[in-house]
C-alpha positions, 0 to 999 in steps of 0.5 A: 823730089830730089834724091840723094845718090848712094851706093849701098852695101847689100852683101850678105843682107836679107833682101825681099822681092815681092813679085816673080815676073820678068821685072822682079827677076831683073831686080833679083839678078841685080841684088845677087850680083851685089852679093845679097841674100835674096828671098822671093814672094810670088805665086808665079815664077819665071823660068830663070828665077825658078832655076835660081830657087831650085839651085838654092841661090834664091829662097822662095818664101810663099805665094802671097805677101804678108807683113811678117815676111819683112822680119829680118829684112834690110831692103824690100822691092815691091815688083807686082802688077798690083799697085794696091799691094805694092803700096801696102808693102811700101807702107809696111816697110816704112813703118818698120824703117826698111828701105823700099822700092816700088817698081813703076811708082817710085813715089810710093817707096823711099828709094829708086833704082837707076839704070846701070852700066857695069864693067867689072869694078866700074858702075855707072848709074843714070837716074832721071829722078823717076821722071823718065825711065825711058830716057835713063835707059837711052842714056845708059845705052849711049854710055854702054857704047862709050865704056867698053870691056877694057874698063873692067881690065883697066880697073883690075890693073889699077886695083893691083897697082894701088894695093902694091903701092899703098903697101910699099909706101904711105906717102899718099901725095906721091901716090896720088900723082902716080895714079894721075899719071897712069890715068892720063897716060895711054894705058887704057888704050894699051889695055884695050888692045891687050898690048902686054909688052907696051903696058909693061913698058909704060908701067916701068916708066911711071912706077919703076921695077916690080910693076909688070903684069907678071909682078902684079899677077894680072893673068892676061 
């Protein structure tokens, strides 16, 4: 099966995770990081997830799954160790036109979850279309060595520059050239070294006055 790659907005949307074990907890964590409103159904809850429920970050719905729990949901993840139950959840979700992922059995749902690398605003997704999750994890681990924490800082800076440039000028072609020069410059390496003086000098050379770290309100 060929999957259509997509980055989905789940912020403030109701998402249901059926299963409160380690796997379910990982799915909950990723949804929370994306701003989703998460509800959980499970008779057993791992400690981390129990803490989130206790503090009100996650809503615990019930011990056992019932179809009515899908009401008002945007997305559901079946993360139990019962294939028959997971298949039932997927069938119920499909009938309601909901997005559904079935852990370990991607063919039962209508979307799969890739291995992720997050560095601030940077998200790199790796998928083997469900053929080898182990290989996806290995590739993710390799890429984690390639993309360090400096990418988060670099994107914070580029986002601030982009916002200011677009506010000051509507000439998109000229801006595109400036963004290209910055990306191809040593700026990323300077950010990695936190060489603020050199960063300011490069920004002034490329963008002119008014584009220092202080001007852009970057608190390094």
